[in-house]
C-alpha positions in Angstrom: -43.7 -58.5 -72.6 -42.7 -54.9 -72.6 -42.3 -52.0 -70.1 -42.7 -48.5 -70.0 -39.9 -45.9 -69.3 -40.8 -42.4 -68.6 -37.9 -40.3 -69.9 -37.6 -37.1 -67.9 -35.3 -34.1 -68.4 -34.8 -30.3 -67.4 -35.6 -28.0 -70.3 -34.1 -24.8 -71.3 -36.6 -22.4 -70.2 -35.2 -19.2 -68.5 -35.0 -17.9 -66.0 -36.5 -21.0 -64.4 -36.3 -24.5 -66.2 -39.3 -26.7 -66.6 -39.5 -30.5 -66.6 -40.3 -32.3 -69.7 -41.0 -36.1 -70.1 -42.1 -38.7 -72.7 -42.6 -42.4 -72.7 -40.4 -45.1 -74.2 -41.6 -48.7 -74.6 -39.0 -51.1 -74.1 -38.9 -55.0 -74.4 -38.7 -57.2 -71.3 -35.2 -56.9 -70.4 -34.0 -54.2 -72.6 -31.6 -51.9 -71.1 -32.2 -48.1 -71.1 -30.7 -46.3 -74.0 -30.0 -42.8 -75.3 -33.0 -41.3 -77.0 -33.7 -38.1 -78.9 -36.0 -35.1 -78.7 -37.0 -31.9 -80.5 -34.8 -29.2 -78.5 -36.5 -26.4 -80.7 -39.7 -27.0 -78.5 -37.8 -26.8 -75.2 -35.7 -23.9 -75.6 -32.6 -26.1 -76.2 -32.2 -25.9 -80.0 -33.2 -23.9 -83.1 -35.5 -25.4 -85.6 -32.8 -25.8 -88.4 -30.7 -28.1 -86.0 -33.3 -29.4 -83.5 -32.1 -33.0 -82.4 -31.0 -33.2 -78.9 -30.1 -36.3 -76.9 -31.4 -37.8 -73.6 -28.7 -39.8 -71.6 -30.1 -41.8 -68.9 -28.4 -41.0 -65.3 -30.8 -42.1 -62.7 -33.9 -44.5 -62.7 -36.3 -45.7 -60.2 -39.5 -47.7 -60.0 -42.6 -45.7 -61.5 -45.0 -45.8 -58.5 -47.9 -44.3 -60.6 -47.9 -46.8 -63.4 -46.6 -49.5 -61.2 -45.3 -52.9 -62.4 -41.9 -53.1 -64.0 -42.4 -49.4 -65.3 -39.6 -46.9 -64.5 -39.0 -43.3 -64.1 -35.8 -42.4 -66.0 -34.0 -39.1 -65.3 -31.7 -37.8 -68.2 -29.0 -35.4 -68.9 -29.4 -33.2 -71.9 -26.5 -33.8 -74.6 -25.9 -32.4 -77.9 -25.7 -34.8 -80.8 -21.9 -35.1 -80.5 -22.5 -36.2 -76.9 -21.1 -33.1 -75.3 -23.4 -31.6 -72.5 -26.0 -29.2 -73.7 -25.4 -25.7 -72.2 -28.6 -26.1 -70.0 -27.1 -29.2 -68.5 -26.2 -28.1 -65.1 -25.7 -31.6 -63.8 -22.5 -32.0 -66.0 -21.0 -29.0 -64.1 -21.7 -30.6 -60.6 -20.3 -34.1 -61.5 -16.5 -32.9 -61.6 -16.9 -31.0 -58.3 -18.6 -33.7 -56.5 -15.9 -36.0 -57.7 -13.1 -33.6 -56.6 -14.3 -33.3 -53.0 -15.6 -36.8 -52.5 -13.2 -37.6 -49.9 -14.8 -34.8 -47.7 -18.0 -36.9 -47.7 -20.4 -33.8 -48.6 -24.1 -34.7 -47.8 -27.3 -32.5 -48.3 -30.9 -32.6 -47.1 -33.0 -30.1 -49.1 -36.5 -28.9 -47.9 -38.6 -28.2 -50.9 -41.4 -25.7 -50.2 -44.2 -25.3 -52.9 -47.8 -24.1 -53.3 -50.7 -25.7 -54.7 -53.1 -23.6 -56.9 -56.5 -24.0 -57.9 -56.7 -22.1 -61.1 -55.4 -18.7 -60.3 -55.7 -18.6 -56.6 -53.7 -20.6 -54.0 -55.6 -23.7 -53.0 -57.7 -22.7 -49.8 -58.0 -18.9 -50.6 -61.5 -18.0 -51.0 -62.7 -16.6 -54.4 -62.2 -12.9 -54.7 -60.7 -12.4 -51.1 -58.0 -13.6 -48.7 -58.0 -16.1 -45.8 -57.2 -15.3 -42.2 -53.4 -14.1 -41.7 -50.7 -16.6 -41.6 -50.1 -18.3 -38.2 -52.3 -21.3 -37.7 -51.4 -23.1 -41.1 -48.1 -24.1 -40.3 -48.1 -28.0 -39.4 -51.8 -27.4 -38.8 -54.6 -29.9 -38.9 -58.5 -29.5 -39.6 -60.3 -28.6 -42.7 -60.4 -24.8 -42.0 -56.5 -24.5 -42.1 -55.3 -27.5 -44.2 -55.9 -27.6 -48.0 -54.4 -30.4 -50.3 -53.4 -33.1 -47.6 -54.7 -35.9 -49.9 -52.5 -34.7 -52.7 -49.5 -34.4 -50.3 -50.2 -37.9 -48.8 -50.3 -39.4 -52.2 -47.1 -37.6 -53.4 -45.3 -39.0 -50.3 -46.6 -42.4 -50.8 -45.2 -42.2 -54.5 -41.7 -41.1 -53.5 -41.5 -43.8 -51.1 -42.4 -46.4 -53.7 -40.1 -44.8 -56.0 -37.3 -45.5 -53.4 -36.4 -41.9 -53.1 -34.6 -40.6 -49.9 -37.7 -38.5 -48.8 -37.5 -37.9 -45.1 -40.6 -35.8 -44.3 -43.4 -33.5 -45.1 -45.3 -30.7 -43.5 -47.8 -28.0 -44.1 -46.1 -24.5 -44.3 -47.4 -21.1 -43.2 -49.7 -20.1 -45.9 -52.9 -22.0 -47.0 -52.1 -24.5 -49.8 -48.5 -24.3 -49.0 -46.5 -27.4 -48.2 -42.9 -28.9 -48.0 -41.1 -32.1 -48.4 -37.5 -32.9 -47.5 -35.2 -35.1 -49.6 -31.8 -36.4 -48.0 -29.5 -36.6 -46.4 -27.3 -38.0 -49.4 -24.7 -36.9 -51.5 -24.8 -33.9 -54.0 -25.6 -35.7 -57.1 -28.1 -38.1 -55.5 -30.0 -35.4 -53.7 -30.3 -33.2 -56.8 -31.4 -36.3 -59.0 -34.0 -37.3 -56.5 -35.3 -33.8 -55.9 -35.8 -33.3 -59.6 -37.8 -36.7 -59.7 -39.8 -35.8 -56.5 -40.9 -32.4 -58.3 -41.9 -34.4 -61.3 -44.0 -36.7 -59.3 -45.5 -33.8 -57.3 -46.6 -32.2 -60.6 -47.9 -35.5 -61.8 -49.8 -36.3 -58.7 -51.3 -33.0 -58.5 -52.5 -33.2 -62.0 -54.7 -36.1 -61.1 -56.6 -33.7 -58.8 -56.8 -31.0 -61.2 -54.5 -28.9 -59.0 -51.2 -27.3 -60.1 -48.1 -27.0 -57.9 -45.7 -24.2 -58.2 -42.1 -23.4 -57.0 -42.7 -19.6 -57.3 -40.8 -17.9 -54.5 -43.3 -15.5 -53.8 -46.5 -17.1 -54.8 -48.7 -14.3 -53.1 -47.5 -10.7 -52.7 -47.9 -8.9 -49.3 -47.5 -10.2 -45.9 -47.1 -13.9 -46.6 -44.0 -16.2 -46.5 -42.5 -16.9 -49.8 -41.3 -20.4 -50.7 -37.7 -21.7 -50.2 -35.6 -24.8 -50.7 -33.6 -24.5 -47.4 -30.4 -26.4 -47.8 -28.9 -28.4 -45.2 -25.4 -29.3 -45.6 -22.3 -31.0 -43.9 -18.9 -32.8 -44.7 -17.2 -35.6 -42.4 -15.2 -32.8 -40.8 -18.4 -30.7 -40.0 -20.0 -33.9 -38.6 -16.9 -34.3 -36.1 -15.7 -30.8 -35.4 -17.5 -27.4 -34.6 -14.4 -25.4 -35.9 -15.4 -26.8 -39.3 -19.0 -25.5 -38.9 -17.9 -22.1 -38.2 -15.2 -22.3 -41.0 -18.0 -23.3 -43.8 -20.1 -20.4 -42.4 -17.2 -18.0 -42.8 -16.5 -19.3 -46.3 -20.0 -18.8 -47.4 -19.8 -15.0 -46.4 -16.2 -14.2 -47.6 -15.5 -11.6 -50.1 -18.0 -12.0 -53.4 -19.3 -15.5 -52.3 -22.7 -14.3 -50.9 -23.8 -12.4 -54.1 -22.0 -15.1 -56.4 -24.3 -17.7 -54.6 -27.5 -15.5 -54.3 -27.7 -14.8 -57.9 -27.7 -18.4 -58.6 -30.2 -19.4 -55.9 -33.4 -19.1 -58.0 -35.1 -16.5 -60.0 -37.0 -13.7 -58.0 -34.8 -14.2 -55.0 -34.9 -10.5 -54.0 -38.8 -10.7 -53.8 -38.4 -13.4 -51.2 -35.2 -12.4 -49.4 -36.4 -9.2 -47.8 -35.2 -9.3 -44.2 -38.8 -10.1 -43.4 -40.8 -13.4 -43.1 -37.9 -15.4 -41.7 -35.3 -14.4 -44.3 -32.2 -12.2 -44.4 -32.0 -9.5 -46.9 -30.7 -10.7 -50.2 -27.7 -8.3 -50.3 -26.5 -8.9 -46.7 -25.0 -12.1 -45.3 -25.1 -13.4 -41.7 -25.0 -16.5 -39.9 -26.0 -17.5 -36.3 -27.1 -20.0 -34.1 -30.9 -21.0 -34.1 -31.7 -17.8 -36.1 -34.1 -18.1 -38.8 -33.4 -14.3 -39.9 -29.9 -15.2 -40.8 -28.6 -16.2 -44.3 -27.2 -19.4 -42.7 -28.4 -20.9 -39.6 -26.5 -23.2 -37.2 -29.1 -25.3 -35.5 -29.0 -25.1 -31.6 -28.2 -28.7 -31.1 -25.3 -28.6 -33.5 -23.7 -25.8 -31.1 -24.8 -27.9 -28.0 -23.2 -31.0 -29.6 -20.1 -29.2 -31.2 -20.6 -30.9 -34.5 -23.3 -31.5 -37.1 -24.6 -29.2 -40.1 -25.6 -25.9 -41.2 -28.7 -24.7 -43.2 -28.3 -22.2 -46.0 -31.8 -20.5 -45.9 -31.2 -18.4 -49.0 -32.2 -20.9 -51.8 -35.5 -20.2 -53.4 -38.0 -22.9 -54.1 -37.3 -22.8 -57.8 -33.5 -23.2 -57.4 -31.7 -25.6 -59.6 -30.4 -28.2 -57.1 -27.4 -29.0 -59.3 -26.4 -25.5 -59.1 -26.9 -24.9 -55.3 -24.9 -28.0 -54.2 -22.1 -27.5 -56.6 -21.7 -23.8 -55.2 -21.8 -25.0 -51.6 -19.6 -27.8 -52.1 -17.0 -26.0 -54.0 -17.1 -23.1 -51.6 -17.0 -24.8 -48.4 -14.8 -27.8 -49.2 -12.2 -25.7 -50.8 -12.1 -23.4 -47.6 -12.1 -26.6 -45.1 -9.1 -28.1 -47.0 -7.4 -24.7 -47.1 -7.9 -24.4 -43.4 -6.6 -27.7 -42.7 -9.8 -29.0 -41.4 -10.0 -32.0 -43.4 
């Protein structure tokens, strides 16, 4: 007998990387091994030296094919087994290890939009639907579009064993969200990439596409983000650490250092409108969805918990956003003697 392993990797497309995958047939009991691919077709090599290597780093059951088949997330390596320049996971690994003792965990809220051809799913041909308002967490065929795809995607994520923790309809027709976490920085990033692949693959069966475009419709419509919830052991025990983390994210050049790596087109989404703060200003506040970083009301009440960085775009690289937040906040908490 044999089984199918779907090797999945992040390519070198700029400014927003794409997911790629191909199938390897393995003998029953055969372990996952490195594999090669043509990097000249994925913006990761030139034609005269196109070989690149796929190094398996995370695997889970394949809920689409079923049986013993698996999904295999890979890091992209050069042929000398050094990380390829597009391999952002390799940059997160040492940071996650350095601050492992602070027990950082993340929950990422992935917003996305379904498209039917060139228009968002649910938008009438040649026009616009009613203004946003009734669609968020709505019900009914006049306001909700694509639920059958969303439910199938949720089932697939659960069957794959991912730490998916919820779904909801968002503020625009055809716009949805799923949440992954709370788990560690490498785990949440690996699983979010797999969940994204499953989203695209599930929608494919319905002849619908899913996009992480941060501003899929111009005008008076909300964009799409990847709100990133974060805490450390100290933050889960002491409100002083909550404030220290917020202050660290707003210190010096940190706001712009982060924002420029929080996804392409961030200035189109972070305008100060539609539940966002301006991209070039930093603020934090309790229960404030117009702030850069929100402290949930129950966190203030309990005197401990987590913070929500509302700035990352839907198209952000989770390896990058988790690395930046861990490095900034954990360094500061250690410096302040709060760990």
